C-alpha positions in Angstrom: -0.1 -0.1 0.0 1.4 3.4 -1.1 0.8 6.3 1.2 0.3 9.7 -0.8 1.7 12.6 0.6 0.0 15.9 -0.4 2.4 18.6 -1.5 2.8 21.1 1.4 1.8 24.6 0.6 4.4 27.2 0.1 5.7 28.8 3.2 4.3 31.9 4.4 7.0 34.6 4.5 5.7 35.6 8.0 4.7 32.5 10.2 1.1 32.8 11.2 0.3 35.2 8.7 -3.2 35.1 7.1 -3.5 34.0 3.2 -4.6 37.6 2.7 -1.6 39.1 4.3 0.8 36.6 2.5 -0.7 37.6 -1.0 -0.1 41.3 0.1 3.4 40.6 1.0 3.9 38.7 -2.2 2.6 41.6 -4.2 4.8 43.9 -2.3 7.9 41.9 -3.0 6.9 41.7 -6.8 6.3 45.5 -7.0 9.8 46.6 -8.3 9.4 44.1 -11.1 6.0 45.1 -11.9 7.1 48.7 -12.1 9.9 47.9 -14.6 8.3 45.0 -16.6 4.5 45.5 -16.2 2.1 42.7 -17.0 3.4 39.0 -17.7 2.3 39.8 -21.5 3.9 43.0 -21.8 6.8 43.8 -23.9 10.0 44.6 -22.4 9.7 48.1 -23.5 6.3 48.7 -22.5 6.9 49.7 -18.6 10.0 51.7 -19.2 8.0 53.8 -21.7 5.3 54.3 -19.5 7.6 55.6 -16.6 9.3 57.7 -19.2 5.8 59.4 -20.2 5.1 59.9 -16.4 8.6 61.2 -15.7 8.3 63.6 -18.5 4.8 64.7 -17.7 5.9 65.4 -14.1 8.9 67.4 -15.5 6.4 69.5 -17.8 4.0 70.1 -15.0 6.6 71.0 -12.2 9.2 72.8 -14.1 9.5 76.5 -12.9 6.1 75.9 -11.1 6.5 78.6 -8.6 6.7 81.2 -11.3 2.8 81.7 -11.0 3.1 82.7 -7.5 -0.4 82.2 -5.6 -1.8 81.4 -9.2 -5.6 81.8 -8.1 -5.3 83.8 -4.8 -9.1 83.1 -4.1 -8.4 79.3 -3.5 -4.7 79.9 -2.2 -6.0 82.1 0.6 -8.6 79.2 1.5 -5.8 76.6 1.5 -3.9 78.7 3.8 -7.1 79.2 6.4 -7.6 75.4 6.2 -4.0 74.6 7.0 -4.4 76.4 10.3 -8.0 75.8 11.3 -9.7 72.7 11.0 -13.3 74.2 10.8 -12.1 76.1 7.7 -10.5 73.0 6.4 -14.0 71.3 6.5 -16.2 73.8 5.2 -13.6 75.5 2.7 -13.6 78.8 4.3 -11.9 81.9 2.8 -10.3 82.8 6.2 -9.4 81.0 9.3 -11.8 82.8 11.4 -14.7 81.3 9.1 -16.7 84.6 8.0 -17.6 82.8 4.6 -16.8 79.9 2.4 -15.5 79.9 -1.2 -18.0 79.6 -3.9 -17.3 75.7 -4.4 -17.4 72.7 -2.4 -13.9 72.0 -0.5 -12.5 68.6 -1.9 -9.9 70.4 -3.8 -9.0 72.6 -1.0 -8.6 69.8 1.3 -5.7 68.5 -0.6 -3.9 71.9 -0.9 -4.7 72.7 2.7 -3.0 69.2 3.8 -0.2 70.1 1.7 0.3 73.6 3.3 -0.1 72.2 6.7 2.7 69.3 6.0 5.2 71.7 4.2 4.4 75.2 5.1 2.6 78.0 3.1 4.3 78.7 -0.4 3.4 78.7 -3.9 5.0 75.2 -4.2 3.2 73.5 -1.5 -0.4 74.8 -3.1 0.5 73.9 -6.7 2.6 70.6 -6.5 -0.7 68.8 -5.8 -2.2 69.9 -8.9 1.0 68.8 -10.8 0.9 65.3 -9.1 -2.8 65.0 -10.0 -2.0 65.5 -13.7 0.5 62.8 -13.4 -2.0 60.6 -12.1 -4.5 61.7 -14.7 -2.2 60.5 -17.4 -1.4 57.1 -15.6 -5.2 56.5 -15.2 -5.8 57.2 -18.7 -3.1 54.8 -19.7 -4.4 52.0 -17.6 -8.0 52.6 -19.0 -6.9 52.4 -22.7 -4.4 49.6 -21.9 -7.2 47.1 -20.6 -8.1 46.3 -24.2 -5.8 48.0 -26.6 -1.9 48.1 -27.4 0.7 49.6 -25.3 1.1 52.1 -28.0 -2.4 53.1 -28.3 -2.5 53.6 -24.5 0.9 55.5 -24.5 -0.6 57.7 -27.3 -3.6 58.5 -25.2 -1.4 59.5 -22.0 0.9 61.6 -24.3 -1.9 63.7 -26.0 -3.7 64.3 -22.5 -0.1 65.5 -21.2 0.5 67.9 -24.1 -2.9 69.4 -24.4 -2.5 73.0 -23.6 -5.4 73.4 -21.3 -4.3 70.4 -19.2 -0.8 71.7 -18.9 -2.3 74.8 -17.8 -4.7 73.6 -15.1 -2.1 71.1 -13.8 -0.1 73.8 -12.9 -2.8 75.9 -11.4 -4.9 75.7 -8.3 -8.4 75.8 -9.6 -10.8 72.7 -8.8 -10.6 71.5 -12.3 -7.2 69.3 -11.8 -9.0 67.2 -9.2 -12.1 67.0 -11.3 -10.3 65.6 -14.2 -8.7 62.9 -12.0 -11.7 61.9 -10.4 -13.7 61.5 -13.8 -10.8 59.6 -15.3 -11.2 57.3 -12.4 -14.7 56.9 -12.7 -14.3 56.0 -16.2 -11.5 53.4 -15.3 -13.7 51.7 -12.6 -16.8 51.8 -14.9 -14.7 50.0 -17.5 -13.5 47.6 -14.8 -17.4 46.8 -13.7 -18.2 46.0 -17.4 -15.1 43.7 -17.7 -15.6 41.7 -14.5 -19.4 42.2 -13.8 -18.5 43.0 -10.3 -20.7 45.5 -8.5 -17.6 46.5 -6.4 -16.1 48.4 -9.4 -19.4 50.2 -10.2 -19.7 51.3 -6.6 -16.1 52.9 -6.9 -16.9 54.5 -10.1 -20.3 56.1 -8.4 -18.0 57.3 -5.4 -15.6 59.0 -7.7 -18.5 60.9 -9.2 -19.7 61.8 -6.1 -16.3 63.2 -4.8 -16.5 65.1 -8.3 -19.5 66.9 -7.0 -17.7 68.0 -3.9 -15.1 69.2 -6.1 -17.1 71.3 -8.8 -20.5 70.4 -7.9 -23.0 69.5 -11.0 -20.3 69.6 -13.5 -19.1 66.2 -12.3 -22.7 65.0 -13.2 -22.2 65.3 -16.9 -20.3 62.2 -17.0 -23.3 60.0 -15.5 -25.4 59.5 -18.7 -22.4 58.0 -20.7 -21.3 55.9 -17.7 -24.7 54.5 -16.9 -25.6 54.1 -20.6 -22.6 52.2 -21.5 -22.9 50.0 -18.4 -26.4 49.3 -19.1 -25.6 48.3 -22.6 -22.4 46.3 -22.4 -22.2 44.7 -19.0 -22.3 40.9 -18.9 -25.7 40.6 -17.1 -29.2 40.3 -17.6 -30.8 43.6 -18.0 -32.5 43.6 -14.5 -29.2 43.0 -12.8 -27.4 45.9 -14.9 -30.2 48.0 -13.9 -29.7 47.2 -10.2 -26.2 47.9 -10.3 -26.8 51.1 -12.1 -28.9 52.2 -9.1 -26.6 51.0 -6.7 -23.7 53.2 -8.4 -26.2 56.0 -8.0 -26.5 55.3 -4.4 -22.9 55.5 -4.0 -22.7 59.0 -5.8 -25.4 60.2 -3.3 -23.5 58.9 -0.2 -20.3 60.2 -1.3 -21.5 63.5 -2.0 -24.3 63.8 0.2 -22.5 63.2 3.5 -20.8 66.7 3.6 -23.9 68.3 2.0 -26.1 66.9 4.7 -23.7 68.3 7.6 -23.6 71.8 6.1 -27.4 72.2 5.7 -28.1 70.4 9.0 -25.6 72.5 11.1 -27.2 75.7 12.4 -25.9 78.6 10.4 -24.7 80.4 13.6 -22.2 77.4 13.8 -20.6 77.6 10.6 -19.3 80.1 7.9 -21.7 81.7 5.4 -22.0 79.6 2.2 -20.1 81.8 -0.6 -21.9 82.3 -3.6 -25.3 81.9 -2.4 -27.9 84.8 -1.4 -29.6 82.6 1.6 -26.7 81.0 3.2 -27.7 77.7 1.5 -25.5 75.2 -0.1 -28.4 73.7 -2.1 -29.2 77.3 -3.6 -25.6 77.4 -4.6 -25.7 74.1 -6.3 -28.8 74.6 -8.2 -28.6 78.4 -8.6 -25.3 80.2 -9.2 -23.2 76.9 -9.9 -26.0 75.0 -11.4 -28.7 75.7 -13.7 -27.8 79.4 -13.6 -24.7 78.4 -15.6 -26.8 77.0 -18.3 -29.5 79.7 -18.5 -27.3 82.6 -17.7 -29.5 83.7 -14.8 -26.8 83.7 -12.0 -27.9 86.1 -9.3 -24.8 88.0 -7.8 -22.4 86.8 -10.7 -19.6 88.6 -12.2 -21.7 89.7 -15.1 -24.8 88.6 -16.4 -25.1 86.2 -19.0 -27.6 85.3 -21.6 -27.1 88.8 -23.7 -26.1 89.8 -26.9 -22.3 90.0 -27.6 -23.1 93.2 -29.4 -25.2 94.8 -27.3 -28.9 94.5 -25.4 -30.6 94.3 -28.9 -28.4 91.3 -30.0 -29.8 87.5 -29.8 -29.2 85.7 -26.5 -25.8 84.4 -26.1 -23.3 83.9 -23.4 -22.7 87.4 -22.8 -19.0 88.3 -22.2 -18.4 84.7 -22.0 -18.7 84.3 -25.9 -21.4 83.2 -28.2 -23.2 79.9 -27.6 -23.8 77.4 -30.1 -22.3 74.1 -31.5 -19.1 75.9 -32.9 -18.4 77.6 -29.6 -15.4 75.5 -28.5 -13.7 76.3 -31.9 -14.0 80.1 -31.5 -11.6 82.7 -30.2 -9.4 81.5 -27.4 -11.4 78.4 -26.9 -10.2 76.7 -29.8 -6.4 76.9 -28.8 -7.1 75.2 -25.5 -8.5 71.8 -26.4 -9.6 71.5 -30.1 -6.5 70.8 -31.9 -7.2 66.9 -32.5 -11.1 67.2 -32.0 -12.0 67.3 -35.8 -9.8 64.4 -36.2 -11.1 62.6 -33.1 -14.7 62.9 -34.3 -14.0 61.6 -37.8 -11.9 58.7 -36.3 -14.7 57.8 -33.8 -17.2 57.3 -36.6 -14.7 55.1 -38.4 -13.8 53.1 -35.3 -17.6 52.4 -34.6 -17.7 51.0 -38.3 -14.7 48.8 -37.6 -16.3 47.6 -34.3 -19.9 47.3 -36.0 -20.0 43.4 -35.7 -18.6 43.2 -31.9 -20.9 41.7 -29.5 -22.9 43.4 -27.0 -20.4 43.0 -24.3 -17.2 44.0 -26.4 -15.0 45.9 -24.0 -13.0 47.6 -26.8 -16.3 49.1 -28.0 -17.2 49.8 -24.4 -14.0 51.7 -23.8 -14.7 53.8 -27.0 -18.2 54.5 -26.1 -17.3 55.7 -22.7 -14.7 58.2 -23.8 -17.0 59.3 -26.8 -20.1 59.8 -24.5 -18.1 61.5 -22.0 -16.5 63.8 -24.6 -19.6 64.8 -26.6 -22.0 65.2 -23.8 -19.7 67.5 -21.9 -18.7 69.6 -25.3 -22.6 70.1 -25.9 -23.0 71.3 -22.5 -20.2 73.8 -22.6 -21.0 74.9 -26.0 -24.7 75.8 -25.2 -24.5 76.9 -21.5 -25.2 80.9 -21.4 -23.8 81.7 -17.9 -20.2 81.9 -16.7 -18.0 80.0 -19.1 -14.2 80.2 -18.8 -11.8 78.8 -21.5 -10.1 76.6 -18.9 -13.2 74.5 -18.2 -12.4 72.7 -21.3 -9.9 70.7 -19.6 -12.6 68.5 -18.6 -12.7 67.1 -22.1 -9.1 66.4 -22.2 -9.1 62.5 -21.1 -11.9 61.7 -23.1 -10.6 63.5 -26.4 -7.2 61.8 -25.8 -8.8 58.3 -25.5 -11.2 58.7 -28.4 -8.4 60.0 -30.7 -5.9 57.4 -29.8 -8.5 54.5 -29.9 -9.8 55.9 -33.1 -6.4 56.1 -34.8 -5.3 52.8 -33.6 -8.5 51.0 -34.9 -8.2 52.8 -38.3 -4.7 52.1 -38.5 -5.3 48.4 -38.1 -7.6 48.5 -41.0 -5.0 50.2 -43.3 -5.0 47.6 -45.9 -8.6 48.6 -46.7 -8.9 51.8 -49.1 -11.5 53.5 -47.0 -9.5 53.3 -44.0 -6.4 54.8 -45.7 -8.7 57.4 -47.1 -10.1 58.2 -43.4 -6.6 58.5 -42.1 -5.3 60.6 -44.7 -8.5 63.0 -44.2 -7.9 63.2 -40.5 -4.5 64.1 -41.1 -5.3 66.8 -43.5 -8.1 68.2 -41.3 -5.7 68.3 -38.1 -3.2 70.3 -40.1 -5.7 72.5 -41.5 -7.5 73.1 -38.2 -3.9 73.7 -36.7 -3.0 76.3 -39.5 -6.4 78.3 -38.4 -5.5 78.1 -34.6 -1.9 79.1 -35.2 -3.1 82.1 -37.7 -5.0 83.6 -34.7 -1.7 84.0 -32.7 -0.5 86.5 -35.3 3.1 87.4 -34.0 3.7 84.1 -32.2 5.8 81.5 -34.1 4.5 82.7 -37.7 6.8 80.0 -39.3 5.0 77.1 -37.3 2.0 76.7 -39.3 3.9 76.1 -42.7 5.9 73.4 -40.9 2.6 71.6 -39.6 1.1 72.1 -43.3 4.2 70.4 -44.8 4.1 67.4 -42.3 0.5 67.1 -42.8 0.7 66.8 -46.5 3.7 64.3 -46.3 1.9 62.1 -43.7 -1.4 62.0 -45.7 0.5 60.9 -48.5 2.3 58.1 -46.6 -1.0 57.1 -45.2 -2.4 56.4 -48.5 0.2 54.0 -49.5 -1.1 50.5 -49.1 0.7 48.2 -46.9 0.4 45.3 -49.4 2.4 47.3 -52.4 4.9 45.0 -53.7 7.8 47.5 -53.5 7.2 47.9 -49.9 8.1 44.3 -49.4 11.5 45.0 -50.5 12.3 47.7 -47.8 13.9 46.3 -44.7 12.2 45.7 -41.5 9.5 48.1 -40.4 11.2 51.1 -41.7 8.1 52.5 -43.8 5.4 51.8 -41.3 7.5 53.5 -38.5 8.6 56.5 -40.6 4.7 56.9 -41.3 3.6 56.7 -37.7 6.4 59.0 -36.6 5.7 61.8 -39.2 1.9 61.5 -38.9 2.1 62.0 -34.9 4.8 64.8 -35.2 2.5 66.6 -37.7 -0.5 66.3 -35.4 1.1 67.0 -32.1 3.8 69.7 -32.9 1.4 72.7 -32.7 -0.4 71.8 -29.4 3.2 70.8 -27.9 4.3 74.2 -28.8 1.4 75.7 -27.2 1.9 73.8 -24.2 5.6 74.9 -23.9 4.4 78.4 -24.2 1.8 77.6 -21.3 4.3 76.3 -19.0 6.8 78.8 -19.5 4.5 81.8 -18.6 3.3 82.8 -15.3 -0.4 82.6 -14.8 -2.4 84.5 -12.0 -5.8 85.6 -11.4 -9.1 84.0 -11.7 -9.4 83.9 -15.4 -6.4 82.2 -17.3 -6.0 80.6 -20.7 -3.4 78.5 -22.2 -0.9 79.3 -25.1 0.0 82.7 -26.5 -2.4 85.6 -26.9 -4.9 85.3 -29.8 -7.3 87.4 -31.7 -10.9 87.1 -31.2 -11.0 86.0 -27.6 -13.6 86.4 -24.8 -16.0 88.2 -27.5 -13.0 90.3 -28.7 -11.1 90.3 -25.3 -8.1 88.3 -26.3 -6.4 85.0 -25.8 -5.5 85.9 -22.2 -8.9 85.5 -20.8 -9.8 88.9 -19.3 -6.8 91.2 -20.5 -3.8 90.3 -18.8 -5.0 87.2 -17.4 -1.7 85.7 -17.9 0.2 88.0 -15.9 -1.6 91.5 -15.9 -5.2 92.4 -15.4 -6.3 90.6 -13.5 -3.8 89.9 -10.7 -0.5 89.9 -12.4 2.0 92.6 -12.7 0.9 96.1 -12.8 0.1 97.4 -16.2 -3.0 96.0 -17.3 -2.6 94.0 -20.7 0.1 91.6 -19.7 2.3 93.9 -18.1 1.4 97.4 -19.2 0.7 99.7 -21.9 -1.7 99.1 -24.8 -3.1 95.6 -25.8 -0.2 93.8 -27.7 -1.0 93.3 -31.5 -2.8 89.9 -32.0 -4.4 90.1 -28.7 -7.5 91.4 -30.0 -7.5 91.4 -33.8 -4.0 92.1 -34.4 -4.1 95.8 -34.4 -3.0 96.5 -30.7 -6.7 97.8 -29.9 -9.8 96.4 -28.6 -12.4 95.7 -31.4 -14.4 99.0 -31.9 -12.4 100.4 -28.9 -14.6 98.7 -26.5 -15.0 95.6 -24.2 -18.0 93.5 -24.7 -21.2 95.3 -24.7 -19.1 98.6 -24.7 -18.1 98.6 -21.0 -16.4 96.9 -18.3 -18.6 94.7 -15.9 -21.1 97.2 -14.6 -19.5 99.8 -16.8 -16.8 100.5 -14.2 -13.3 99.3 -12.9 -15.3 98.2 -10.8 -18.2 100.6 -9.7 -15.9 103.6 -10.5 -13.1 102.8 -8.0 -9.5 102.0 -8.7 -8.7 98.7 -6.7 -7.7 98.9 -3.2 -8.0 102.6 -2.6 -5.3 103.6 -5.2 -5.5 107.2 -6.3 -4.8 108.9 -9.7 -6.0 107.5 -13.1 -5.7 104.2 -14.8 -2.7 103.8 -17.0 -3.0 103.8 -20.7 -4.3 100.4 -22.0 -5.9 98.9 -19.0 -6.2 98.5 -15.2 -3.2 97.7 -13.1 -3.2 94.1 -12.3 -0.9 94.1 -9.4 -3.2 96.3 -7.3 -5.7 93.7 -6.8 -9.5 94.3 -6.9 -11.8 92.4 -9.4 -10.4 89.0 -10.3 -6.8 89.7 -8.9 -5.4 89.6 -5.3 -3.8 92.5 -3.9 0.0 93.2 -4.0 0.7 94.0 -0.6 4.0 95.9 0.7 6.0 94.6 3.5 5.4 97.8 5.7 1.6 97.5 4.9 1.7 93.6 5.8 3.6 94.5 9.0 1.0 97.3 9.8 -1.9 95.1 9.6 -0.2 92.4 11.6 0.3 94.7 14.6 -1.5 93.4 17.7 -3.2 90.8 15.5 -3.9 88.5 18.5 -6.6 91.0 19.8 -8.8 90.8 16.8 -10.5 88.0 15.0 -9.8 89.4 11.7 -7.0 91.9 11.1 -8.9 93.5 8.4 -12.0 93.3 6.1 -12.2 94.1 2.6 -14.8 93.8 -0.1 -14.5 90.7 -2.1 -12.5 87.7 -1.8 -10.2 88.4 -4.4 -9.0 91.6 -2.7 -9.0 90.0 0.8 -6.9 87.0 -0.4 -3.8 89.1 -1.1 -3.7 90.6 2.3 -4.3 87.3 3.9 -1.5 85.6 2.0 0.7 88.4 2.8 0.1 88.3 6.5 -1.1 84.8 7.0 -4.0 86.1 9.3 -7.6 86.0 8.8 -9.0 88.7 6.6 -12.9 89.1 6.2 -13.9 88.8 2.7 -17.1 91.1 2.6 -19.6 89.7 0.2 -17.7 86.6 -0.8 -16.0 86.5 -4.3 -18.0 89.2 -6.2 -19.0 91.1 -3.3 -22.6 90.4 -3.8 -23.4 88.1 -1.0 -25.3 89.5 2.0 -22.5 88.2 4.4 -22.0 90.0 6.7 -25.1 92.4 6.4 -24.3 96.0 7.5 -25.9 95.5 11.0 -23.7 92.4 11.3 -20.7 94.1 10.4 -21.3 97.1 12.7 -21.7 94.6 15.5 -18.4 93.0 14.8 -16.7 96.5 14.8 -18.6 97.3 18.0 -17.2 94.3 19.6 -13.7 94.9 18.6 -13.4 91.8 16.1 -12.0 93.8 13.2 -9.0 96.2 13.3 -8.9 97.7 9.8 -11.2 98.2 6.7 -9.3 98.3 3.2 -11.2 100.6 1.2 -11.2 101.2 -2.8 -13.9 98.7 -3.9 -17.5 98.2 -3.5 -19.5 94.9 -4.5 -21.1 94.2 -7.8 -24.6 93.3 -7.0 -25.8 92.1 -10.5 -29.2 91.0 -8.5 -27.3 89.9 -5.5 -26.8 91.9 -2.1 -25.7 95.4 -1.8 -24.6 94.9 1.7 -21.1 95.3 0.9 -21.8 98.7 -0.8 -23.8 99.7 2.2 -20.6 98.6 4.6 -18.2 100.6 2.4 -20.2 103.8 2.7 -20.7 103.6 6.2 -17.1 102.9 7.0 -16.2 105.9 4.7 -18.7 108.2 6.6 -17.9 107.0 10.1 -14.3 106.4 10.2 -11.0 108.5 9.2 -9.2 107.4 6.1 -5.5 107.1 6.0 -3.3 106.2 3.1 -0.5 103.6 3.2 1.5 102.7 0.4 -1.4 104.0 -1.9 -3.9 101.7 -0.1 -6.8 103.5 1.9 -7.3 102.2 5.4 -9.8 102.7 8.1 -8.8 102.1 11.4 -12.0 100.7 13.0 -10.6 100.3 16.5 -10.1 104.3 16.8 -13.8 104.9 17.0 -16.2 106.8 14.6 -15.3 110.4 13.7 -17.2 113.2 15.6 -19.4 114.1 12.5 -20.6 110.5 12.1 -21.3 110.1 15.9 -23.2 113.2 16.0 
């Protein structure tokens, strides 16, 4: 009788360890090889190529990152506040004394505030998290495409995302958009894994990412829900009722991951928390569905910077997006919008149609088609929303399209290339190449004086690439050429021709400082912002608003090419003939400065509307004296003005009226009570709020202070010492 001995299981690396722990340790031990080689079926070059792409992206996004200073000081000040006070951290307050929040949920601020808490307050500690989120987004896009396509296709998708001009801008800037892009990219990846495995867990993770996206930028995150749900309902490997149940479960994950914070804010008594900035009733729900919600679509945004849904040419013109540009299906191709994102959009749409033809016989559960549909649905629905929204719309919003556009383009190009033996595929590829070159010519031609030779290079490369793409791979003479020389040359020339222009735009973007609340990628162009130029609001790159003094990117008159190539604004006016509310703003120079505006524009460095104040060391020292005796060392109308003083002193400054100075926070009576209680030391004069249907409380406060206290001028800034008591005339 033979005794059979069962083989002993492999020894655990740690005696007594559980199987789960053993697997974890084994995976940890294999991590170095995984990082270098990747999957078992990967080519030896794949993982080094991915690591090279991620490293190059990191260098691109981090290089000279501190040049932009505080970037958007509105969010930088909130990050500073959250780094020193946990209540301000939780709510996203503008100041550490919790007078008012920013006009967005706080998720993006949490990351910046934690970085500041760990590394101290600096431009780098605020902006590095954004750059790292950009690198992570490129990695997530690679992983998503690589699930069912070649490594070359995934690398192309990641590279296109990395060099998209608006992506390079926003991953080096501290607006919420960087985190939103990463979260929506993760939602796409998790949905694809759910379709691939049929497991509910992945779908729940996708819902959680969208919910966190809501806590980053509210309803904009929900634009991705229809394509995610639609593709899952169509392609998941389950019966329809199971797919439906999974979709509702994912919706529940969205509600839970977003709703917990909303519930806290709405249930906590208003006296226990800061005022909700951007709302007129101290309600986050009003902010969600009004100013940051349906108001963005209709243009009816109470208390906004300016009204939307008005004619670009004046009150009698057809309803459009007002100073935010004309609405319509071609909006994203106009003015400065085009150069942000649309370089490959015509080709991507053409290749999308061809790719769907290639996959037309694929089964319902085809993961290749599901991946393409996820990206295409995300791209088209978001682009349509941006094209027709009549409210506030900034060019940098288009960064939300970048992962979807990159994925659609790379997958479409890959599928058409695989079918190049067919004449129709070669014609499609050649037409896509010519369309890309022609559109790049148009976009480059808008930047009149910037690299005028580049469009000729793009045109030549496009023609050569189109000719090469038309050559049949079955041609007899090709077989006599050594190796893969012809194929590699074709791919290299086509990709160079397609990407050289956006890469140049991106390099210009990362080599330029960007400050203020409205920024754009690339050089100045004609026809931007309804005629305001490629820098968004004039000087958005480094002058008005918020950059170096001098208005239009440093001073003087607008440069040629900024607004039509002749050095002047169209017809000598801004949109609708005036600055917002007809003034700069409301007739006042920023921060109490005296004199007149310099020729060509408002000083960007002095702060005020959409630009933080430039605070001298002596003024910051004065404001900081005896700071421990006050809740707020100063108060100023508008978060943009208050932010500069707060960042200069790292002490709480009350932002009266929130971002636009149009919120009823505080009211005149509340402000008077704070002054009487000795909570506020100084009032910084020179600006009143922009009501636009919102509250006029900030104007009432400014008027009361001017009447009741004696003004003093320090470094060209008007100050009122609120601790000195009212003047005799006001008291009487």
